[in-house]
C-alpha positions in Angstrom: 139.6 32.2 83.3 141.1 29.1 84.8 144.2 30.9 85.8 142.2 33.7 87.3 140.1 31.4 89.5 143.2 29.9 91.1 143.8 33.2 93.0 140.4 34.2 94.5 140.4 37.1 96.9 138.6 37.0 100.2 135.8 39.1 98.8 135.7 37.4 95.5 136.5 38.5 91.9 134.3 41.6 92.1 136.6 43.3 94.7 139.6 42.6 92.5 138.0 44.2 89.4 136.9 47.2 91.5 140.4 47.7 92.8 141.7 47.9 89.2 139.0 50.3 88.1 139.5 52.5 91.1 143.3 52.8 90.8 143.2 55.9 88.6 140.9 57.7 91.0 142.4 56.9 94.3 146.0 58.2 93.7 147.2 60.7 96.2 147.6 64.2 95.1 146.7 67.7 96.3 143.4 67.3 94.6 142.6 63.5 94.5 142.6 63.1 98.2 143.6 59.7 99.7 140.3 59.6 101.4 137.6 60.3 98.8 134.7 62.5 99.9 132.2 59.6 99.1 133.7 57.4 101.8 131.4 58.7 104.5 127.9 59.9 103.8 127.6 61.7 107.1 128.1 65.5 106.6 131.0 66.9 108.7 128.6 69.6 109.8 126.7 66.9 111.7 129.8 65.4 113.4 131.2 66.3 116.8 135.0 66.2 116.5 137.8 67.4 118.7 141.5 67.5 118.2 144.1 66.1 120.7 144.0 69.5 122.6 140.3 69.3 123.1 139.4 72.0 120.6 136.4 71.7 118.3 136.9 75.0 116.5 137.0 73.4 113.0 135.0 71.3 110.6 136.8 68.7 108.6 136.0 65.3 107.1 137.8 63.2 109.7 140.2 64.5 112.3 141.7 61.0 112.6 143.5 61.5 109.2 145.7 64.3 110.7 148.8 62.1 111.0 148.7 61.2 107.3 148.1 64.8 106.4 151.1 65.9 108.5 153.3 63.6 106.3 151.8 65.2 103.2 152.7 68.7 104.5 156.2 67.6 105.4 156.8 66.3 101.9 155.5 69.6 100.4 157.9 71.6 102.7 160.9 69.9 101.0 160.1 71.6 97.7 159.0 74.9 99.2 162.4 75.9 100.6 161.9 79.6 99.8 158.8 79.8 101.9 160.5 77.9 104.7 163.5 80.3 104.4 161.1 83.3 104.7 159.6 81.6 107.8 163.0 81.2 109.4 164.2 84.7 108.6 161.1 86.5 109.8 160.0 84.2 112.7 162.0 86.2 115.3 160.5 89.5 114.2 156.9 88.3 114.0 155.8 90.8 111.3 152.3 89.5 111.4 151.8 89.7 115.2 148.3 90.9 115.9 147.1 90.0 112.3 143.9 88.1 112.2 143.8 86.6 108.7 140.7 85.0 107.3 141.5 83.0 104.2 139.7 81.2 101.4 142.0 79.2 99.1 142.5 75.7 97.9 143.4 73.6 100.9 146.2 71.4 99.9 149.6 70.3 101.4 151.2 73.3 99.7 148.7 75.9 101.0 149.0 74.3 104.4 152.7 75.3 104.4 151.7 78.9 103.7 149.1 78.9 106.4 151.5 77.5 109.0 154.1 80.1 107.8 151.6 82.9 108.5 151.0 81.4 112.0 154.7 81.2 112.6 155.0 84.9 111.7 152.5 85.8 114.4 149.1 85.7 112.7 145.9 84.0 113.8 144.2 82.2 110.9 140.8 80.9 110.1 140.5 79.2 106.7 137.9 77.8 104.3 138.2 76.3 100.8 137.7 78.3 97.5 136.8 75.1 95.6 134.4 72.4 96.7 136.5 69.6 95.0 140.1 70.6 95.7 140.4 70.2 99.4 142.8 67.4 100.6 140.9 66.0 103.6 143.9 64.7 105.4 145.6 68.0 105.2 142.6 69.9 106.5 142.6 67.4 109.4 146.4 68.1 110.0 145.7 71.8 110.1 142.8 71.4 112.6 145.0 69.2 114.8 147.7 71.9 114.7 145.1 74.4 116.0 144.1 76.2 112.8 140.4 76.9 112.6 139.8 75.3 109.2 136.3 74.6 107.7 136.6 72.6 104.6 136.3 69.1 103.1 136.3 67.6 99.6 132.9 67.3 98.0 131.1 70.2 99.8 127.7 71.3 98.5 127.1 74.9 97.5 125.3 75.4 100.9 128.3 73.9 102.7 130.7 76.1 100.8 129.0 79.3 102.0 128.5 77.9 105.5 132.2 77.3 105.8 133.0 80.8 104.7 130.6 82.2 107.2 132.0 80.1 110.1 135.4 81.5 109.3 134.2 85.1 109.4 131.5 85.0 112.1 133.0 84.1 115.4 132.3 85.8 118.8 135.4 87.5 120.2 137.4 87.3 117.0 137.3 89.8 114.1 139.4 89.5 111.0 141.6 92.4 110.0 143.2 90.8 106.9 141.8 88.8 104.0 143.6 86.3 101.8 141.3 85.3 98.9 141.4 83.2 95.8 138.4 83.9 93.6 136.8 86.8 95.5 134.0 84.8 97.2 135.3 85.5 100.7 135.7 89.2 100.0 132.2 89.3 98.5 130.7 87.5 101.5 132.3 89.9 104.0 131.4 92.9 101.9 127.7 91.9 101.6 127.1 90.2 105.0 129.4 91.9 107.4 129.9 95.5 106.1 131.2 96.7 109.6 133.9 94.0 109.5 134.8 94.9 105.9 135.4 98.6 106.8 137.9 97.6 109.5 139.9 95.3 107.2 143.5 96.6 106.8 144.2 94.8 103.6 143.0 92.3 101.0 145.3 90.0 99.0 143.8 88.4 96.0 145.5 85.8 93.7 143.0 85.0 90.9 141.9 86.7 87.7 138.3 86.4 88.8 138.8 87.8 92.2 141.0 90.7 90.9 138.3 91.5 88.4 135.7 91.7 91.2 138.0 94.0 93.2 138.4 96.4 90.3 134.7 96.5 89.9 134.3 97.4 93.6 137.0 100.1 93.2 135.4 101.5 90.1 132.1 101.8 91.8 133.7 103.5 94.8 132.7 100.7 97.1 136.2 99.4 98.0 136.9 100.9 101.4 140.2 99.0 102.1 143.5 98.7 100.2 143.9 95.5 98.1 146.9 93.8 96.6 146.6 92.3 93.2 148.9 89.3 93.4 147.5 87.6 90.3 149.2 90.2 88.0 152.5 90.1 89.8 155.2 88.8 87.5 156.0 85.8 89.7 152.4 84.7 89.8 151.6 85.3 86.1 154.7 83.7 84.7 155.2 80.8 87.1 151.8 79.8 88.5 149.7 80.7 85.5 152.1 79.7 82.7 154.5 77.1 83.9 152.2 75.4 86.4 149.4 75.0 83.8 151.8 73.8 81.2 152.4 70.7 83.4 149.1 70.3 85.2 146.8 70.4 82.2 148.2 67.1 80.9 148.2 65.5 84.4 144.5 66.4 84.9 143.4 65.1 81.5 145.4 61.9 81.7 144.3 60.9 85.2 140.6 61.4 84.3 140.3 60.2 80.7 143.5 58.3 79.8 143.3 60.2 76.5 146.2 60.1 74.0 146.9 63.5 72.6 148.8 62.7 69.4 146.7 63.8 66.5 143.8 65.0 68.7 142.1 68.2 67.8 141.9 70.6 70.8 140.4 74.0 71.1 141.7 76.2 73.9 139.5 79.2 74.7 141.7 82.1 75.8 145.4 82.7 75.1 146.5 84.4 78.3 149.2 83.0 80.5 147.1 79.9 81.4 146.1 79.3 77.8 149.7 79.7 76.6 150.8 77.1 79.1 148.1 74.6 78.1 148.8 75.1 74.4 152.5 74.6 74.7 152.0 71.2 76.5 149.3 70.0 74.1 151.4 71.0 71.0 154.4 69.2 72.4 152.5 65.9 72.5 151.3 66.2 68.9 147.8 67.7 69.4 146.3 69.9 66.7 145.5 73.1 68.7 143.0 75.9 67.9 142.7 79.1 69.8 139.7 81.4 70.4 140.5 84.9 71.6 138.8 88.3 72.0 142.0 90.2 72.3 143.9 91.0 69.0 147.3 91.1 70.8 146.8 87.7 72.3 145.4 86.4 69.1 148.5 87.6 67.2 150.7 86.0 69.8 148.9 82.7 69.1 149.4 83.1 65.4 153.1 83.7 65.8 153.3 80.6 68.1 151.9 78.5 65.2 148.3 78.2 66.3 145.2 78.8 64.2 142.9 81.4 65.8 139.2 80.6 65.1 135.7 81.2 66.4 134.4 78.3 68.5 131.5 77.7 66.2 133.9 77.0 63.3 135.5 74.0 64.9 133.0 72.8 67.6 131.8 69.8 65.5 135.2 68.4 64.8 137.3 68.9 68.0 138.0 66.1 70.5 138.8 68.3 73.5 137.5 71.7 74.6 139.4 73.6 77.3 138.3 77.0 78.7 140.7 79.4 80.4 139.2 82.9 80.0 137.9 84.0 83.4 134.6 84.8 81.6 131.1 83.2 81.7 129.2 81.2 79.2 132.2 80.7 77.0 130.8 77.2 76.1 127.0 77.3 75.9 124.3 74.7 75.5 124.3 75.4 71.8 128.0 74.5 71.6 127.5 71.3 73.7 124.6 70.2 71.5 126.9 70.4 68.4 129.9 68.6 69.9 130.9 65.2 68.5 130.4 62.0 70.5 133.0 61.5 73.3 134.2 65.1 73.2 136.0 66.0 76.4 135.0 69.4 78.0 136.9 70.9 80.9 137.8 74.3 82.5 141.2 75.6 83.6 139.9 79.0 84.8 139.2 79.6 88.5 135.4 79.8 88.4 132.8 77.3 87.1 131.1 79.9 85.0 132.9 79.3 81.8 131.0 76.2 80.8 127.2 76.4 81.0 126.8 73.3 83.1 123.4 74.4 84.4 121.9 74.0 80.9 122.8 70.3 81.0 120.7 69.6 84.0 117.5 69.0 82.0 115.2 65.9 81.9 116.1 64.9 78.4 119.8 64.5 79.3 121.2 61.6 81.4 124.2 62.1 83.7 126.4 59.0 84.3 129.2 59.2 86.9 132.0 56.9 85.5 134.7 57.7 87.9 135.7 60.5 90.4 135.2 63.9 88.8 134.2 62.4 85.4 130.6 62.5 84.2 129.2 61.3 80.9 126.3 63.6 79.8 124.2 61.5 77.4 121.9 63.0 74.8 118.7 61.2 73.6 120.4 59.9 70.4 123.1 58.3 72.5 125.8 60.9 72.0 128.1 61.4 75.1 130.0 64.4 76.2 132.7 63.8 78.8 132.5 66.6 81.4 135.3 66.9 83.9 134.9 68.2 87.5 131.5 69.6 86.6 133.1 72.5 84.9 135.3 73.5 87.8 139.1 74.0 87.9 140.5 70.9 86.3 144.1 70.7 87.7 143.3 71.2 91.4 140.0 69.2 91.2 141.4 66.2 89.3 145.1 66.0 89.6 148.0 67.8 91.3 150.0 71.0 90.9 153.8 71.3 91.1 154.8 72.1 94.6 157.7 74.3 93.6 155.4 76.6 91.6 153.0 76.9 94.5 156.0 77.9 96.7 156.5 80.9 94.4 152.8 82.0 94.7 152.6 81.3 98.4 155.8 83.4 99.1 154.3 86.2 97.1 151.1 86.0 99.1 152.9 86.0 102.4 155.0 89.1 101.4 151.9 90.9 100.2 150.2 90.3 103.6 153.2 91.5 105.5 153.5 94.6 103.3 149.8 95.6 103.7 149.7 94.8 107.4 152.8 96.8 108.3 152.5 99.7 105.8 152.3 103.1 107.5 149.0 104.9 107.3 148.6 106.7 104.0 151.0 104.5 101.9 148.0 102.6 100.4 144.7 104.2 99.8 141.3 102.5 99.1 142.3 101.0 95.8 143.9 97.9 94.1 147.7 97.8 93.9 150.2 95.6 92.2 153.0 94.0 94.2 156.0 96.3 94.3 158.6 95.2 91.8 161.3 94.9 94.5 159.2 92.2 96.2 158.7 90.3 92.9 162.4 90.2 92.4 162.9 89.1 96.1 160.5 86.2 95.6 162.4 85.1 92.5 165.8 85.4 94.2 164.6 83.1 97.1 163.9 80.3 94.6 167.2 80.5 92.6 169.2 78.4 95.0 167.0 75.4 94.2 168.6 75.4 90.8 172.1 76.3 92.0 171.7 79.5 89.9 174.2 82.4 90.4 173.2 86.0 89.5 175.7 88.3 87.7 176.3 91.5 89.7 176.5 94.9 88.1 179.6 97.0 88.5 179.2 100.5 89.8 180.0 101.8 86.3 177.4 99.5 84.7 174.7 100.4 87.2 175.4 104.1 86.6 175.2 103.6 82.8 171.8 101.9 83.1 170.6 104.3 85.8 169.9 101.4 88.2 170.5 100.6 91.8 172.8 97.6 92.0 170.4 95.8 94.3 167.3 96.4 92.1 164.7 96.8 91.0 166.1 96.0 87.6 163.1 96.7 85.4 160.6 99.5 85.3 156.9 98.7 86.3 155.9 98.9 82.6 158.4 96.2 81.5 156.7 93.1 80.0 158.6 89.9 80.9 
C-alpha cells in the first residue's frame, strides 16, 4: 500500500483501478468498438450531424470518429486482398452501375470493405446493422464520411433497430432494386411494409441460416416474388465462415468476456452443423470435455465419430460449466434449463438470432440482473445462484470479440459475386425461387484467396480432363458433391 501511494494519479486511485478493470472491455475489435456505446447517453437519432461534404443522410454515433474508422478499414483491406482484387478487375466495367442496394449486415471494418467495393463497382448503397451490438461506431462514421447512407450504432434499442432499417428503405426519390441481407430482417421488413418495393426488387442475397430459412418459407408459401441467392449454403461460406471462423472466434469471445480456462471444463454445444463443428474442435483442443446435442442423426453420428458424446440437454444441464447454442432454432435453452444450471454456468449463443436462449423468461421480478462488464450480465436467483449470460443471448463472436478478417474476405467476395450475378442475369435465368451460388463462382472465390498462401494449383492435362469428363477450367465437382 505504501508503494502504491507513492504514485498517485491526477484523479486518484479509483481511476487507476477503473482503468485496470476496463482493459478487457475496451480493446479494439470489429465488435468491441473503441468508443463504447455507453459513452454518450444522447441517442444518435436526436443529434444533427453532417459530414465534411455537408450531407446529413446518415445516422451514426459520432461522425468525428471517421478518421479512426478509416484507419480500421485500411487495416482490414490488407487481409482482404481477394476482394480488393475483384474491385480492381471489375472497376472499369462497373457491373453494378444502376444497382441500388439496401443492406443489413454487421457493420465492421471488414463489411465496410465490401460496401465500398460495391460502390466502386457502380452501386448506390444504403446500410443498416443486423445486430444491435456488433456495429463498430468509428467504421460507421467512416462510411458516412465517405458518402454511404449508413444508419447504425452500437447499443441500439429494438425500436432503433427497426427505425434504422426503415430509414434505409424509405427515402424519397430513391428505391432499392437489390437486397443484401444477413438474418432476413430487412427482407421481412420490405416484404411486410413496402410490398410495392419488394415486387420490383431484382434479387436478394442472404448469408445466414436464419435468413435462408425464412426465404424458403416464403418460397414454399408462394410469396417470394423475386429471385434470391442462398449464399449461406455455398461451399466457401459454409466451410470457411461457419467452420473455420467459428473455430477461432468462439474462444476469443469467451476469453475476452469471462477469462475462463477451458482445460477440464464441461461444455455442451447445442447443434453440430458447421458452426458447432468449429466450436467443438477449438474447445476440445484446449482440453474441454465437450457434449453435443443434435436432432439430426447424421450430424449426431459425425459427432460420435469425432469423439464427442451426444446427449440430451436435460441429461447434462446440472453439471456443465458452459452452454453454447448454434442451431438456428428457438427456445433451445429454456427457463427450465436455466433454473437447473449450476452456479456460475456461462451461457452464450453462436447462432445468428437471439431466439435460441429464452432470455425473456429471465426478465422477471424474482431474478436480479447485474452488469459486470460490457456484454456480460450475471443473472442472480433468489438463493444466490448466478448464471453468466453473454451478449444477452445474441451472437457471441461479433458482439463480444472479433472475427478473422481473411475469412470475412471469402464471405464478402461471395456476396459481391452473387449480387453481380443476380443484377446482370438475363431475364428468365432466375425465376421467383431460392438458388445456390453456381459452383463455378464458388471455385473462383477460392482461387482468388489462394495467392495469400502462395498456393499453386495442379492443372489437368487434356487426357486427364477427358478421362474425368471435366472442363480443364472447372467446375471440378458436381453440385451434389459434399466437401
